[in-house]
N, CA, C and O atoms as a GROMACS GRO file, in nm:
protein
  620
    1UNK      N    1  10.941   8.203  11.235
    1UNK     CA    2  10.957   8.341  11.208
    1UNK      C    3  11.071   8.386  11.294
    1UNK      O    4  11.054   8.432  11.407
    2UNK      N    5  11.194   8.370  11.234
    2UNK     CA    6  11.308   8.398  11.317
    2UNK      C    7  11.381   8.529  11.279
    2UNK      O    8  11.447   8.593  11.361
    3UNK      N    9  11.365   8.566  11.153
    3UNK     CA   10  11.441   8.685  11.110
    3UNK      C   11  11.380   8.812  11.152
    3UNK      O   12  11.258   8.826  11.138
    4UNK      N   13  11.456   8.911  11.207
    4UNK     CA   14  11.398   9.035  11.260
    4UNK      C   15  11.312   9.111  11.154
    4UNK      O   16  11.204   9.161  11.186
    5UNK      N   17  11.360   9.117  11.032
    5UNK     CA   18  11.282   9.192  10.936
    5UNK      C   19  11.142   9.131  10.918
    5UNK      O   20  11.042   9.202  10.913
    6UNK      N   21  11.139   8.997  10.910
    6UNK     CA   22  11.007   8.923  10.899
    6UNK      C   23  10.924   8.949  11.028
    6UNK      O   24  10.804   8.976  11.023
    7UNK      N   25  10.986   8.939  11.131
    7UNK     CA   26  10.909   8.967  11.265
    7UNK      C   27  10.860   9.107  11.265
    7UNK      O   28  10.744   9.130  11.297
    8UNK      N   29  10.940   9.201  11.231
    8UNK     CA   30  10.898   9.335  11.235
    8UNK      C   31  10.780   9.365  11.134
    8UNK      O   32  10.687   9.440  11.164
    9UNK      N   33  10.790   9.303  11.013
    9UNK     CA   34  10.688   9.321  10.917
    9UNK      C   35  10.552   9.259  10.967
    9UNK      O   36  10.446   9.320  10.953
   10UNK      N   37  10.560   9.145  11.024
   10UNK     CA   38  10.440   9.063  11.065
   10UNK      C   39  10.377   9.151  11.175
   10UNK      O   40  10.258   9.180  11.172
   11UNK      N   41  10.454   9.190  11.267
   11UNK     CA   42  10.407   9.274  11.383
   11UNK      C   43  10.346   9.400  11.335
   11UNK      O   44  10.241   9.439  11.385
   12UNK      N   45  10.407   9.467  11.240
   12UNK     CA   46  10.353   9.598  11.188
   12UNK      C   47  10.227   9.573  11.116
   12UNK      O   48  10.140   9.660  11.123
   13UNK      N   49  10.206   9.470  11.049
   13UNK     CA   50  10.076   9.444  10.978
   13UNK      C   51   9.968   9.412  11.084
   13UNK      O   52   9.851   9.449  11.072
   14UNK      N   53  10.019   9.340  11.190
   14UNK     CA   54   9.910   9.321  11.308
   14UNK      C   55   9.864   9.453  11.355
   14UNK      O   56   9.743   9.469  11.374
   15UNK      N   57   9.950   9.552  11.375
   15UNK     CA   58   9.919   9.685  11.425
   15UNK      C   59   9.832   9.757  11.328
   15UNK      O   60   9.734   9.822  11.366
   16UNK      N   61   9.870   9.746  11.196
   16UNK     CA   62   9.776   9.812  11.098
   16UNK      C   63   9.640   9.759  11.098
   16UNK      O   64   9.545   9.837  11.092
   17UNK      N   65   9.622   9.628  11.104
   17UNK     CA   66   9.490   9.573  11.119
   17UNK      C   67   9.420   9.615  11.235
   17UNK      O   68   9.302   9.651  11.227
   18UNK      N   69   9.488   9.613  11.350
   18UNK     CA   70   9.436   9.662  11.470
   18UNK      C   71   9.379   9.807  11.465
   18UNK      O   72   9.272   9.839  11.516
   19UNK      N   73   9.458   9.889  11.400
   19UNK     CA   74   9.426  10.030  11.376
   19UNK      C   75   9.301  10.043  11.279
   19UNK      O   76   9.229  10.143  11.285
   20UNK      N   77   9.280   9.954  11.200
   20UNK     CA   78   9.165   9.945  11.110
   20UNK      C   79   9.042   9.886  11.169
   20UNK      O   80   8.938   9.873  11.104
   21UNK      N   81   9.056   9.848  11.300
   21UNK     CA   82   8.938   9.783  11.365
   21UNK      C   83   8.928   9.635  11.342
   21UNK      O   84   8.824   9.579  11.375
   22UNK      N   85   9.027   9.567  11.289
   22UNK     CA   86   9.027   9.423  11.262
   22UNK      C   87   9.115   9.361  11.369
   22UNK      O   88   9.194   9.428  11.434
   23UNK      N   89   9.099   9.232  11.384
   23UNK     CA   90   9.194   9.168  11.492
   23UNK      C   91   9.339   9.178  11.452
   23UNK      O   92   9.378   9.164  11.336
   24UNK      N   93   9.414   9.202  11.554
   24UNK     CA   94   9.559   9.216  11.536
   24UNK      C   95   9.621   9.085  11.485
   24UNK      O   96   9.709   9.082  11.399
   25UNK      N   97   9.564   8.969  11.551
   25UNK     CA   98   9.622   8.831  11.497
   25UNK      C   99   9.594   8.816  11.348
   25UNK      O  100   9.679   8.766  11.274
   26UNK      N  101   9.473   8.858  11.302
   26UNK     CA  102   9.451   8.838  11.158
   26UNK      C  103   9.560   8.913  11.070
   26UNK      O  104   9.605   8.861  10.968
   27UNK      N  105   9.596   9.030  11.114
   27UNK     CA  106   9.707   9.100  11.035
   27UNK      C  107   9.836   9.020  11.048
   27UNK      O  108   9.906   9.003  10.948
   28UNK      N  109   9.869   8.970  11.164
   28UNK     CA  110   9.985   8.889  11.183
   28UNK      C  111   9.999   8.771  11.090
   28UNK      O  112  10.100   8.746  11.024
   29UNK      N  113   9.875   8.693  11.091
   29UNK     CA  114   9.861   8.584  11.007
   29UNK      C  115   9.875   8.625  10.859
   29UNK      O  116   9.946   8.556  10.784
   30UNK      N  117   9.817   8.724  10.818
   30UNK     CA  118   9.826   8.772  10.678
   30UNK      C  119   9.970   8.808  10.649
   30UNK      O  120  10.022   8.766  10.545
   31UNK      N  121  10.039   8.883  10.736
   31UNK     CA  122  10.178   8.919  10.719
   31UNK      C  123  10.268   8.794  10.704
   31UNK      O  124  10.353   8.787  10.615
   32UNK      N  125  10.246   8.700  10.792
   32UNK     CA  126  10.314   8.567  10.788
   32UNK      C  127  10.302   8.509  10.640
   32UNK      O  128  10.404   8.475  10.579
   33UNK      N  129  10.182   8.500  10.589
   33UNK     CA  130  10.151   8.446  10.466
   33UNK      C  131  10.207   8.524  10.350
   33UNK      O  132  10.249   8.470  10.247
   34UNK      N  133  10.206   8.656  10.372
   34UNK     CA  134  10.264   8.741  10.260
   34UNK      C  135  10.409   8.714  10.240
   34UNK      O  136  10.453   8.718  10.125
   35UNK      N  137  10.490   8.686  10.344
   35UNK     CA  138  10.635   8.662  10.332
   35UNK      C  139  10.665   8.516  10.312
   35UNK      O  140  10.783   8.483  10.302
   36UNK      N  141  10.570   8.422  10.305
   36UNK     CA  142  10.598   8.288  10.300
   36UNK      C  143  10.586   8.230  10.154
   36UNK      O  144  10.483   8.252  10.090
   37UNK      N  145  10.680   8.164  10.105
   37UNK     CA  146  10.680   8.107   9.974
   37UNK      C  147  10.569   7.991   9.958
   37UNK      O  148  10.495   7.983   9.861
   38UNK      N  149  10.569   7.911  10.059
   38UNK     CA  150  10.482   7.794  10.053
   38UNK      C  151  10.364   7.806  10.134
   38UNK      O  152  10.366   7.886  10.227
   39UNK      N  153  10.261   7.738  10.110
   39UNK     CA  154  10.133   7.737  10.197
   39UNK      C  155  10.179   7.694  10.350
   39UNK      O  156  10.277   7.622  10.370
   40UNK      N  157  10.107   7.741  10.439
   40UNK     CA  158  10.136   7.718  10.579
   40UNK      C  159  10.027   7.639  10.647
   40UNK      O  160   9.910   7.670  10.625
   41UNK      N  161  10.055   7.545  10.723
   41UNK     CA  162   9.959   7.458  10.798
   41UNK      C  163   9.914   7.536  10.932
   41UNK      O  164   9.970   7.639  10.970
   42UNK      N  165   9.817   7.480  10.991
   42UNK     CA  166   9.779   7.527  11.124
   42UNK      C  167   9.898   7.531  11.220
   42UNK      O  168   9.922   7.629  11.290
   43UNK      N  169   9.975   7.414  11.220
   43UNK     CA  170  10.085   7.406  11.309
   43UNK      C  171  10.200   7.514  11.273
   43UNK      O  172  10.264   7.569  11.362
   44UNK      N  173  10.222   7.540  11.140
   44UNK     CA  174  10.318   7.633  11.107
   44UNK      C  175  10.281   7.766  11.150
   44UNK      O  176  10.367   7.844  11.192
   45UNK      N  177  10.147   7.801  11.143
   45UNK     CA  178  10.103   7.926  11.196
   45UNK      C  179  10.105   7.944  11.344
   45UNK      O  180  10.140   8.050  11.397
   46UNK      N  181  10.067   7.833  11.414
   46UNK     CA  182  10.063   7.845  11.565
   46UNK      C  183  10.205   7.848  11.614
   46UNK      O  184  10.229   7.917  11.714
   47UNK      N  185  10.299   7.784  11.558
   47UNK     CA  186  10.438   7.781  11.603
   47UNK      C  187  10.508   7.908  11.550
   47UNK      O  188  10.585   7.969  11.624
   48UNK      N  189  10.486   7.946  11.434
   48UNK     CA  190  10.548   8.060  11.379
   48UNK      C  191  10.509   8.189  11.444
   48UNK      O  192  10.594   8.275  11.465
   49UNK      N  193  10.384   8.205  11.476
   49UNK     CA  194  10.329   8.317  11.539
   49UNK      C  195  10.311   8.313  11.683
   49UNK      O  196  10.279   8.414  11.745
   50UNK      N  197  10.332   8.195  11.743
   50UNK     CA  198  10.309   8.176  11.888
   50UNK      C  199  10.165   8.205  11.932
   50UNK      O  200  10.145   8.269  12.036
   51UNK      N  201  10.070   8.161  11.860
   51UNK     CA  202   9.933   8.183  11.891
   51UNK      C  203   9.854   8.041  11.893
   51UNK      O  204   9.904   7.942  11.839
   52UNK      N  205   9.744   8.037  11.950
   52UNK     CA  206   9.666   7.920  11.970
   52UNK      C  207   9.603   7.862  11.848
   52UNK      O  208   9.586   7.937  11.752
   53UNK      N  209   9.567   7.741  11.840
   53UNK     CA  210   9.501   7.685  11.725
   53UNK      C  211   9.366   7.748  11.706
   53UNK      O  212   9.318   7.762  11.593
   54UNK      N  213   9.301   7.789  11.820
   54UNK     CA  214   9.181   7.858  11.809
   54UNK      C  215   9.187   7.995  11.740
   54UNK      O  216   9.101   8.034  11.660
   55UNK      N  217   9.295   8.066  11.776
   55UNK     CA  218   9.323   8.192  11.707
   55UNK      C  219   9.353   8.181  11.561
   55UNK      O  220   9.312   8.263  11.478
   56UNK      N  221   9.431   8.067  11.529
   56UNK     CA  222   9.451   8.035  11.381
   56UNK      C  223   9.317   8.017  11.313
   56UNK      O  224   9.288   8.083  11.213
   57UNK      N  225   9.238   7.930  11.367
   57UNK     CA  226   9.110   7.899  11.311
   57UNK      C  227   9.015   8.025  11.287
   57UNK      O  228   8.960   8.050  11.179
   58UNK      N  229   9.006   8.096  11.396
   58UNK     CA  230   8.924   8.218  11.389
   58UNK      C  231   8.972   8.328  11.290
   58UNK      O  232   8.894   8.391  11.219
   59UNK      N  233   9.102   8.345  11.291
   59UNK     CA  234   9.153   8.454  11.206
   59UNK      C  235   9.175   8.406  11.061
   59UNK      O  236   9.157   8.487  10.970
   60UNK      N  237   9.212   8.282  11.034
   60UNK     CA  238   9.214   8.237  10.900
   60UNK      C  239   9.084   8.233  10.829
   60UNK      O  240   9.072   8.261  10.710
   61UNK      N  241   8.978   8.194  10.914
   61UNK     CA  242   8.845   8.206  10.857
   61UNK      C  243   8.799   8.344  10.821
   61UNK      O  244   8.734   8.366  10.719
   62UNK      N  245   8.834   8.436  10.906
   62UNK     CA  246   8.808   8.579  10.861
   62UNK      C  247   8.879   8.624  10.748
   62UNK      O  248   8.822   8.695  10.665
   63UNK      N  249   9.006   8.589  10.736
   63UNK     CA  250   9.079   8.631  10.617
   63UNK      C  251   9.041   8.556  10.498
   63UNK      O  252   9.063   8.611  10.390
   64UNK      N  253   8.988   8.439  10.499
   64UNK     CA  254   8.934   8.366  10.386
   64UNK      C  255   8.802   8.440  10.348
   64UNK      O  256   8.780   8.466  10.230
   65UNK      N  257   8.717   8.472  10.441
   65UNK     CA  258   8.594   8.540  10.418
   65UNK      C  259   8.626   8.683  10.353
   65UNK      O  260   8.544   8.731  10.275
   66UNK      N  261   8.733   8.745  10.381
   66UNK     CA  262   8.756   8.872  10.328
   66UNK      C  263   8.819   8.861  10.184
   66UNK      O  264   8.836   8.960  10.113
   67UNK      N  265   8.851   8.738  10.146
   67UNK     CA  266   8.914   8.716  10.016
   67UNK      C  267   9.064   8.741  10.010
   67UNK      O  268   9.125   8.751   9.904
   68UNK      N  269   9.121   8.751  10.129
   68UNK     CA  270   9.278   8.783  10.141
   68UNK      C  271   9.353   8.660  10.139
   68UNK      O  272   9.465   8.660  10.086
   69UNK      N  273   9.303   8.548  10.194
   69UNK     CA  274   9.369   8.423  10.215
   69UNK      C  275   9.279   8.305  10.154
   69UNK      O  276   9.156   8.313  10.152
   70UNK      N  277   9.346   8.203  10.108
   70UNK     CA  278   9.274   8.089  10.063
   70UNK      C  279   9.325   7.959  10.118
   70UNK      O  280   9.441   7.949  10.156
   71UNK      N  281   9.242   7.861  10.122
   71UNK     CA  282   9.284   7.726  10.172
   71UNK      C  283   9.359   7.668  10.053
   71UNK      O  284   9.327   7.690   9.936
   72UNK      N  285   9.464   7.593  10.092
   72UNK     CA  286   9.546   7.515   9.991
   72UNK      C  287   9.560   7.378  10.028
   72UNK      O  288   9.545   7.343  10.145
   73UNK      N  289   9.587   7.294   9.935
   73UNK     CA  290   9.609   7.153   9.956
   73UNK      C  291   9.755   7.131   9.924
   73UNK      O  292   9.809   7.195   9.833
   74UNK      N  293   9.823   7.039   9.999
   74UNK     CA  294   9.949   6.989   9.985
   74UNK      C  295   9.940   6.838   9.964
   74UNK      O  296   9.884   6.764  10.045
   75UNK      N  297  10.001   6.792   9.844
   75UNK     CA  298   9.991   6.653   9.810
   75UNK      C  299  10.034   6.560   9.929
   75UNK      O  300  10.137   6.589   9.989
   76UNK      N  301   9.967   6.462   9.961
   76UNK     CA  302   9.999   6.373  10.076
   76UNK      C  303   9.955   6.419  10.212
   76UNK      O  304   9.961   6.341  10.308
   77UNK      N  305   9.910   6.546  10.227
   77UNK     CA  306   9.871   6.600  10.356
   77UNK      C  307   9.721   6.607  10.360
   77UNK      O  308   9.655   6.635  10.260
   78UNK      N  309   9.664   6.580  10.488
   78UNK     CA  310   9.530   6.595  10.506
   78UNK      C  311   9.491   6.714  10.580
   78UNK      O  312   9.372   6.742  10.586
   79UNK      N  313   9.578   6.785  10.637
   79UNK     CA  314   9.546   6.909  10.723
   79UNK      C  315   9.528   7.024  10.628
   79UNK      O  316   9.571   7.019  10.513
   80UNK      N  317   9.461   7.130  10.678
   80UNK     CA  318   9.437   7.254  10.614
   80UNK      C  319   9.575   7.326  10.599
   80UNK      O  320   9.663   7.323  10.685
   81UNK      N  321   9.584   7.388  10.487
   81UNK     CA  322   9.704   7.483  10.466
   81UNK      C  323   9.645   7.612  10.409
   81UNK      O  324   9.538   7.614  10.349
   82UNK      N  325   9.720   7.714  10.431
   82UNK     CA  326   9.671   7.848  10.386
   82UNK      C  327   9.778   7.929  10.307
   82UNK      O  328   9.896   7.919  10.338
   83UNK      N  329   9.741   8.000  10.216
   83UNK     CA  330   9.824   8.089  10.145
   83UNK      C  331   9.764   8.220  10.112
   83UNK      O  332   9.644   8.238  10.130
   84UNK      N  333   9.843   8.313  10.065
   84UNK     CA  334   9.784   8.444  10.031
   84UNK      C  335   9.692   8.418   9.904
   84UNK      O  336   9.730   8.343   9.813
   85UNK      N  337   9.571   8.481   9.902
   85UNK     CA  338   9.480   8.473   9.798
   85UNK      C  339   9.517   8.539   9.681
   85UNK      O  340   9.608   8.621   9.686
   86UNK      N  341   9.455   8.512   9.570
   86UNK     CA  342   9.486   8.591   9.445
   86UNK      C  343   9.441   8.737   9.462
   86UNK      O  344   9.336   8.764   9.519
   87UNK      N  345   9.517   8.822   9.416
   87UNK     CA  346   9.492   8.968   9.408
   87UNK      C  347   9.445   9.026   9.554
   87UNK      O  348   9.348   9.102   9.562
   88UNK      N  349   9.508   8.990   9.653
   88UNK     CA  350   9.463   9.032   9.798
   88UNK      C  351   9.436   9.183   9.811
   88UNK      O  352   9.340   9.232   9.871
   89UNK      N  353   9.531   9.250   9.748
   89UNK     CA  354   9.533   9.402   9.770
   89UNK      C  355   9.405   9.450   9.683
   89UNK      O  356   9.328   9.534   9.731
   90UNK      N  357   9.387   9.402   9.572
   90UNK     CA  358   9.268   9.437   9.500
   90UNK      C  359   9.142   9.411   9.579
   90UNK      O  360   9.048   9.491   9.578
   91UNK      N  361   9.143   9.298   9.646
   91UNK     CA  362   9.032   9.261   9.728
   91UNK      C  363   9.008   9.352   9.852
   91UNK      O  364   8.895   9.375   9.894
   92UNK      N  365   9.117   9.400   9.904
   92UNK     CA  366   9.113   9.494  10.007
   92UNK      C  367   9.047   9.627   9.969
   92UNK      O  368   8.967   9.686  10.042
   93UNK      N  369   9.089   9.672   9.843
   93UNK     CA  370   9.017   9.792   9.789
   93UNK      C  371   8.874   9.765   9.771
   93UNK      O  372   8.791   9.847   9.810
   94UNK      N  373   8.841   9.652   9.714
   94UNK     CA  374   8.697   9.615   9.683
   94UNK      C  375   8.617   9.614   9.816
   94UNK      O  376   8.506   9.666   9.822
   95UNK      N  377   8.681   9.550   9.928
   95UNK     CA  378   8.606   9.547  10.056
   95UNK      C  379   8.582   9.689  10.105
   95UNK      O  380   8.470   9.719  10.148
   96UNK      N  381   8.675   9.772  10.103
   96UNK     CA  382   8.661   9.907  10.144
   96UNK      C  383   8.562   9.987  10.061
   96UNK      O  384   8.485  10.065  10.116
   97UNK      N  385   8.561   9.969   9.928
   97UNK     CA  386   8.468  10.030   9.842
   97UNK      C  387   8.320   9.982   9.883
   97UNK      O  388   8.228  10.063   9.896
   98UNK      N  389   8.308   9.858   9.900
   98UNK     CA  390   8.177   9.812   9.941
   98UNK      C  391   8.120   9.868  10.069
   98UNK      O  392   8.000   9.893  10.080
   99UNK      N  393   8.208   9.887  10.167
   99UNK     CA  394   8.178   9.945  10.292
   99UNK      C  395   8.131  10.094  10.271
   99UNK      O  396   8.028  10.140  10.322
  100UNK      N  397   8.218  10.165  10.192
  100UNK     CA  398   8.188  10.301  10.163
  100UNK      C  399   8.053  10.324  10.092
  100UNK      O  400   7.978  10.417  10.123
  101UNK      N  401   8.024  10.234   9.993
  101UNK     CA  402   7.901  10.247   9.922
  101UNK      C  403   7.780  10.228  10.010
  101UNK      O  404   7.679  10.298  10.000
  102UNK      N  405   7.797  10.120  10.104
  102UNK     CA  406   7.681  10.088  10.194
  102UNK      C  407   7.659  10.203  10.285
  102UNK      O  408   7.544  10.241  10.308
  103UNK      N  409   7.764  10.264  10.338
  103UNK     CA  410   7.753  10.378  10.429
  103UNK      C  411   7.688  10.495  10.356
  103UNK      O  412   7.591  10.553  10.404
  104UNK      N  413   7.738  10.527  10.248
  104UNK     CA  414   7.680  10.639  10.161
  104UNK      C  415   7.535  10.619  10.139
  104UNK      O  416   7.454  10.709  10.163
  105UNK      N  417   7.501  10.503  10.092
  105UNK     CA  418   7.359  10.476  10.064
  105UNK      C  419   7.272  10.492  10.187
  105UNK      O  420   7.162  10.546  10.179
  106UNK      N  421   7.321  10.446  10.302
  106UNK     CA  422   7.234  10.455  10.429
  106UNK      C  423   7.227  10.601  10.465
  106UNK      O  424   7.119  10.640  10.511
  107UNK      N  425   7.327  10.691  10.450
  107UNK     CA  426   7.324  10.829  10.474
  107UNK      C  427   7.222  10.895  10.378
  107UNK      O  428   7.141  10.976  10.424
  108UNK      N  429   7.223  10.865  10.253
  108UNK     CA  430   7.137  10.930  10.151
  108UNK      C  431   6.987  10.896  10.192
  108UNK      O  432   6.900  10.982  10.181
  109UNK      N  433   6.963  10.781  10.236
  109UNK     CA  434   6.822  10.742  10.280
  109UNK      C  435   6.779  10.830  10.392
  109UNK      O  436   6.665  10.875  10.397
  110UNK      N  437   6.871  10.854  10.483
  110UNK     CA  438   6.839  10.922  10.611
  110UNK      C  439   6.801  11.071  10.585
  110UNK      O  440   6.725  11.131  10.660
  111UNK      N  441   6.858  11.129  10.471
  111UNK     CA  442   6.832  11.270  10.449
  111UNK      C  443   6.682  11.298  10.443
  111UNK      O  444   6.634  11.394  10.502
  112UNK      N  445   6.611  11.216  10.372
  112UNK     CA  446   6.465  11.234  10.353
  112UNK      C  447   6.378  11.214  10.482
  112UNK      O  448   6.259  11.243  10.482
  113UNK      N  449   6.442  11.163  10.595
  113UNK     CA  450   6.365  11.136  10.707
  113UNK      C  451   6.338  11.263  10.792
  113UNK      O  452   6.247  11.269  10.874
  114UNK      N  453   6.426  11.368  10.765
  114UNK     CA  454   6.402  11.495  10.841
  114UNK      C  455   6.284  11.572  10.787
  114UNK      O  456   6.257  11.576  10.667
  115UNK      N  457   6.213  11.638  10.885
  115UNK     CA  458   6.099  11.720  10.852
  115UNK      C  459   6.140  11.860  10.806
  115UNK      O  460   6.246  11.882  10.747
  116UNK      N  461   6.052  11.948  10.834
  116UNK     CA  462   6.074  12.086  10.795
  116UNK      C  463   6.128  12.171  10.903
  116UNK      O  464   6.136  12.123  11.016
  117UNK      N  465   6.164  12.288  10.880
  117UNK     CA  466   6.222  12.376  10.985
  117UNK      C  467   6.370  12.392  10.978
  117UNK      O  468   6.444  12.319  10.913
  118UNK      N  469   6.407  12.500  11.055
  118UNK     CA  470   6.555  12.535  11.045
  118UNK      C  471   6.651  12.425  11.094
  118UNK      O  472   6.761  12.408  11.041
  119UNK      N  473   6.605  12.352  11.196
  119UNK     CA  474   6.692  12.249  11.255
  119UNK      C  475   6.699  12.131  11.157
  119UNK      O  476   6.805  12.071  11.138
  120UNK      N  477   6.586  12.102  11.098
  120UNK     CA  478   6.586  11.981  11.008
  120UNK      C  479   6.671  12.025  10.876
  120UNK      O  480   6.748  11.943  10.825
  121UNK      N  481   6.657  12.146  10.826
  121UNK     CA  482   6.733  12.189  10.712
  121UNK      C  483   6.889  12.181  10.745
  121UNK      O  484   6.972  12.135  10.667
  122UNK      N  485   6.917  12.230  10.865
  122UNK     CA  486   7.060  12.227  10.913
  122UNK      C  487   7.113  12.080  10.914
  122UNK      O  488   7.219  12.050  10.860
  123UNK      N  489   7.039  11.997  10.973
  123UNK     CA  490   7.073  11.853  10.984
  123UNK      C  491   7.082  11.792  10.847
  123UNK      O  492   7.175  11.714  10.827
  124UNK      N  493   6.990  11.818  10.743
  124UNK     CA  494   6.995  11.768  10.612
  124UNK      C  495   7.129  11.813  10.545
  124UNK      O  496   7.193  11.736  10.473
  125UNK      N  497   7.165  11.937  10.571
  125UNK     CA  498   7.276  11.991  10.498
  125UNK      C  499   7.398  11.926  10.546
  125UNK      O  500   7.487  11.896  10.466
  126UNK      N  501   7.412  11.902  10.685
  126UNK     CA  502   7.526  11.829  10.740
  126UNK      C  503   7.534  11.691  10.683
  126UNK      O  504   7.640  11.647  10.638
  127UNK      N  505   7.419  11.618  10.683
  127UNK     CA  506   7.416  11.490  10.627
  127UNK      C  507   7.462  11.483  10.477
  127UNK      O  508   7.538  11.397  10.432
  128UNK      N  509   7.407  11.581  10.409
  128UNK     CA  510   7.447  11.589  10.261
  128UNK      C  511   7.595  11.605  10.242
  128UNK      O  512   7.652  11.549  10.148
  129UNK      N  513   7.662  11.686  10.335
  129UNK     CA  514   7.807  11.702  10.336
  129UNK      C  515   7.862  11.563  10.364
  129UNK      O  516   7.959  11.525  10.298
  130UNK      N  517   7.814  11.490  10.449
  130UNK     CA  518   7.866  11.358  10.484
  130UNK      C  519   7.853  11.260  10.371
  130UNK      O  520   7.944  11.180  10.348
  131UNK      N  521   7.740  11.265  10.299
  131UNK     CA  522   7.719  11.183  10.178
  131UNK      C  523   7.834  11.224  10.074
  131UNK      O  524   7.894  11.137  10.012
  132UNK      N  525   7.859  11.355  10.059
  132UNK     CA  526   7.968  11.400   9.968
  132UNK      C  527   8.095  11.343  10.000
  132UNK      O  528   8.171  11.304   9.910
  133UNK      N  529   8.126  11.335  10.132
  133UNK     CA  530   8.254  11.276  10.180
  133UNK      C  531   8.255  11.124  10.133
  133UNK      O  532   8.357  11.079  10.080
  134UNK      N  533   8.150  11.049  10.151
  134UNK     CA  534   8.148  10.913  10.100
  134UNK      C  535   8.152  10.909   9.956
  134UNK      O  536   8.213  10.816   9.902
  135UNK      N  537   8.091  11.004   9.882
  135UNK     CA  538   8.106  11.001   9.737
  135UNK      C  539   8.248  11.012   9.694
  135UNK      O  540   8.290  10.942   9.602
  136UNK      N  541   8.326  11.099   9.759
  136UNK     CA  542   8.473  11.099   9.733
  136UNK      C  543   8.546  10.969   9.766
  136UNK      O  544   8.632  10.923   9.691
  137UNK      N  545   8.512  10.911   9.878
  137UNK     CA  546   8.565  10.777   9.909
  137UNK      C  547   8.531  10.680   9.802
  137UNK      O  548   8.618  10.605   9.757
  138UNK      N  549   8.417  10.677   9.760
  138UNK     CA  550   8.369  10.582   9.658
  138UNK      C  551   8.450  10.600   9.526
  138UNK      O  552   8.500  10.506   9.464
  139UNK      N  553   8.457  10.726   9.492
  139UNK     CA  554   8.528  10.753   9.364
  139UNK      C  555   8.675  10.720   9.381
  139UNK      O  556   8.734  10.662   9.289
  140UNK      N  557   8.737  10.753   9.492
  140UNK     CA  558   8.885  10.721   9.506
  140UNK      C  559   8.890  10.569   9.519
  140UNK      O  560   8.991  10.517   9.472
  141UNK      N  561   8.802  10.491   9.572
  141UNK     CA  562   8.810  10.342   9.586
  141UNK      C  563   8.796  10.287   9.445
  141UNK      O  564   8.863  10.189   9.415
  142UNK      N  565   8.715  10.340   9.357
  142UNK     CA  566   8.706  10.292   9.222
  142UNK      C  567   8.834  10.322   9.140
  142UNK      O  568   8.880  10.238   9.062
  143UNK      N  569   8.889  10.439   9.159
  143UNK     CA  570   9.015  10.476   9.090
  143UNK      C  571   9.123  10.386   9.146
  143UNK      O  572   9.201  10.335   9.066
  144UNK      N  573   9.134  10.362   9.268
  144UNK     CA  574   9.236  10.273   9.319
  144UNK      C  575   9.223  10.132   9.268
  144UNK      O  576   9.325  10.068   9.240
  145UNK      N  577   9.106  10.080   9.256
  145UNK     CA  578   9.086   9.955   9.198
  145UNK      C  579   9.120   9.950   9.048
  145UNK      O  580   9.171   9.847   9.003
  146UNK      N  581   9.097  10.049   8.973
  146UNK     CA  582   9.134  10.059   8.830
  146UNK      C  583   9.284  10.060   8.831
  146UNK      O  584   9.344   9.987   8.753
  147UNK      N  585   9.348  10.140   8.918
  147UNK     CA  586   9.502  10.147   8.908
  147UNK      C  587   9.563  10.014   8.938
  147UNK      O  588   9.663   9.974   8.878
  148UNK      N  589   9.499   9.941   9.036
  148UNK     CA  590   9.557   9.810   9.070
  148UNK      C  591   9.537   9.706   8.954
  148UNK      O  592   9.623   9.624   8.923
  149UNK      N  593   9.423   9.716   8.899
  149UNK     CA  594   9.400   9.621   8.774
  149UNK      C  595   9.496   9.658   8.667
  149UNK      O  596   9.554   9.567   8.608
  150UNK      N  597   9.519   9.781   8.636
  150UNK     CA  598   9.619   9.819   8.540
  150UNK      C  599   9.762   9.777   8.572
  150UNK      O  600   9.837   9.729   8.486
  151UNK      N  601   9.797   9.796   8.694
  151UNK     CA  602   9.927   9.754   8.744
  151UNK      C  603   9.947   9.594   8.726
  151UNK      O  604  10.049   9.541   8.681
  152UNK      N  605   9.839   9.530   8.767
  152UNK     CA  606   9.843   9.374   8.755
  152UNK      C  607   9.856   9.344   8.602
  152UNK      O  608   9.936   9.256   8.568
  153UNK      N  609   9.786   9.408   8.511
  153UNK     CA  610   9.801   9.379   8.375
  153UNK      C  611   9.931   9.409   8.315
  153UNK      O  612   9.966   9.352   8.212
  154UNK      N  613  10.012   9.504   8.379
  154UNK     CA  614  10.133   9.541   8.334
  154UNK      C  615  10.241   9.453   8.382
  154UNK      O  616  10.347   9.441   8.320
  155UNK      N  617  10.212   9.390   8.494
  155UNK     CA  618  10.313   9.293   8.564
  155UNK      C  619  10.326   9.160   8.512
  155UNK      O  620  10.404   9.080   8.565
   0.00000   0.00000   0.00000
């Protein structure tokens, strides 16, 4: 990773991941794979990103589990290689949508746990507003997924 624009992009994606509560190195690995034409080996990732093999292992496993990266084979090679997975941005939207649906459903269930009285009604109203917030996120996530699928079909 020698070119400044590549380095800046990879580091920026690391910060974006960190801001989203994910490991910074996972974002850097994903960024490196986004700008790479060919699958990358463990050694390519450790040398290109100046990270340990353990970090490569941990973070590629996370990215594979998220559906953003996939293992690849290279003829004549026995080591693991990695590349950007199919439709990674669609998968990011799907992951976010799944988290929003789970959160919304948990909040909905908690509304009924409050008893009677002014304080309970107040709490229920606040939680119902919170559920409405997640309803908007779920709707927006579904729309974003639809838009990405349409864009993919047009491309």
